[in-house]
ROTIBA-55031 format. One record per residue (C-alpha): residue in one letter; chain; x, y, z. Coordinates in pm, whole numbers, plus 50000, padded with zeros to 5 digits. Each point is the difference from the previous one (the first is absolute). Layout:
N
SITE rest kette     u     v     w
SITE    A     A     X     Y     Z
...
% end
This chain:
68
SITE rest kette     u     v     w
SITE    X     A 50007 49995 49998
SITE    X     A 50111 50339 49901
SITE    X     A 49914 50350 50133
SITE    X     A 49918 50302 49733
SITE    X     A 49964 50349 50064
SITE    X     A 49717 50220 49836
SITE    X     A 50038 50359 50024
SITE    X     A 49712 50252 49924
SITE    X     A 50107 50354 49942
SITE    X     A 49736 50304 49992
SITE    X     A 50053 50335 49907
SITE    X     A 49781 50290 50126
SITE    X     A 49957 50225 49672
SITE    X     A 49650 50174 49965
SITE    X     A 50074 50021 49603
SITE    X     A 50071 49616 49939
SITE    X     A 49734 49751 49886
SITE    X     A 49868 49803 50274
SITE    X     A 50147 49668 49791
SITE    X     A 50320 50153 50005
SITE    X     A 50035 50073 50359
SITE    X     A 50163 49658 50120
SITE    X     A 50224 49765 49877
SITE    X     A 50065 49643 50127
SITE    X     A 50358 49893 49991
SITE    X     A 50071 49596 50050
SITE    X     A 50355 49909 50119
SITE    X     A 50079 49686 49796
SITE    X     A 50307 49923 50194
SITE    X     A 49890 49781 50305
SITE    X     A 50091 50027 50336
SITE    X     A 50055 49711 50266
SITE    X     A 49768 50118 50260
SITE    X     A 49747 50250 50099
SITE    X     A 50261 50200 50216
SITE    X     A 50227 50060 49684
SITE    X     A 49711 50122 49772
SITE    X     A 49843 50215 50301
SITE    X     A 50363 50162 50039
SITE    X     A 50019 50093 49631
SITE    X     A 49656 50124 50014
SITE    X     A 50096 50238 50273
SITE    X     A 50323 50113 49808
SITE    X     A 49756 50070 49684
SITE    X     A 49775 50197 50205
SITE    X     A 50281 50179 50167
SITE    X     A 50158 50119 49625
SITE    X     A 49635 50098 49888
SITE    X     A 49955 50218 50290
SITE    X     A 50242 50255 49823
SITE    X     A 49771 50024 49701
SITE    X     A 49727 50288 50083
SITE    X     A 49630 49869 49971
SITE    X     A 50112 49638 49951
SITE    X     A 49823 49776 50228
SITE    X     A 50122 49611 50051
SITE    X     A 49850 49674 50118
SITE    X     A 50094 49621 49944
SITE    X     A 49953 49674 50130
SITE    X     A 50217 49661 49974
SITE    X     A 49829 49681 49859
SITE    X     A 50095 49658 50015
SITE    X     A 49968 49771 49678
SITE    X     A 50112 49639 49940
SITE    X     A 50244 49995 49723
SITE    X     A 50069 49666 49831
SITE    X     A 50341 49975 49812
SITE    X     A 49995 49866 49662
% end
């Protein structure tokens, strides 16, 4: 089982179309555990704080990955 990070970035800008307000970013590189994933999310959120009117949230999810 691997852990993946999904991050949502939303910008508060009145002249943007509602459909263009938020973007979802799926990190394709898996983490070995939830702790690593949550740490990475905290680092992303910390860097995103430097951008005005940008709001960030995210979550970690586990998936079964079968090797071929």
